[in-house]
C-alpha positions in Angstrom: -1.1 -14.3 6.4 -0.9 -11.2 4.4 -2.5 -10.0 1.0 -0.9 -7.3 -1.6 -2.1 -5.7 -4.7 -0.6 -3.2 -6.9 -2.4 -0.8 -9.1 -2.0 1.2 -11.7 -4.7 4.6 -11.6 -4.6 7.0 -13.9 -5.3 10.7 -14.0 -5.8 12.7 -16.4 -4.9 16.6 -16.6 -7.9 18.9 -18.7 -5.8 19.5 -22.2 -6.0 23.9 -21.2 -5.4 23.4 -17.0 -2.3 25.7 -15.8 -1.1 22.6 -13.4 1.8 21.2 -15.2 1.5 17.8 -17.1 3.2 15.9 -19.1 2.5 16.5 -23.1 -0.1 13.8 -23.3 -1.9 15.2 -20.2 -2.4 11.8 -18.7 0.0 10.5 -15.7 0.3 7.5 -14.0 0.3 6.2 -10.6 1.2 3.1 -8.8 -1.2 2.2 -5.6 -0.7 -0.5 -3.3 -2.7 -2.2 -0.5 -0.4 -4.2 1.9 -3.2 -6.4 4.6 -1.6 -8.3 7.3 -3.5 -10.8 8.9 -1.9 -12.6 12.9 -4.1 -15.6 12.6 -4.9 -17.5 15.5 -3.4 -21.3 15.0 -5.5 -23.1 16.8 -9.0 -21.9 14.8 -7.7 -20.3 11.8 -9.4 -16.8 13.0 -8.2 -13.5 12.7 -7.0 -12.0 15.6 -5.3 -9.2 14.5 -5.5 -7.4 11.0 -2.7 -4.3 9.8 -3.6 -2.4 7.1 -1.1 0.0 4.5 -2.1 2.2 1.4 -0.6 4.6 -0.7 1.3 5.4 -3.8 4.2 3.8 -4.3 7.6 5.2 -6.2 9.0 3.0 -9.2 11.5 0.7 -8.5 12.1 -3.2 -7.1 14.3 -1.4 -4.1 12.1 1.6 -3.7 8.8 -0.5 -3.4 10.4 -2.4 -1.1 12.0 0.2 1.5 8.1 1.3 1.2 6.9 -2.0 2.2 9.3 -2.3 4.9 8.3 0.5 6.5 4.8 -0.3 6.2 5.1 -4.1 7.9 6.9 -1.8 10.9 4.0 1.1 10.8 2.2 -1.8 11.8 4.0 -3.8 13.7 4.4 -0.8 16.3 0.7 -1.3 16.6 0.7 -5.0 17.0 -1.2 -5.3 20.8 1.2 -7.0 24.0 -1.5 -9.6 23.9 -4.6 -10.0 20.5 -7.0 -12.6 21.9 
């Protein structure tokens, strides 16, 4: 089972900041979270959980590649025998 979300974060740069910013002084970021649960077939209880979160790159192909990489990293931590 998996749970996923995507949210938009707004970053407001001070008007007189030396930091590079768009003309409006507002930057938008897409953040994503992914939780993968492995359930016991008999009881339905969660026996293992993997989590990932971070900034998303724009575009469906880029986001898909990030999700694939996150799942691969999670599954690399999957124990050989979850109980």
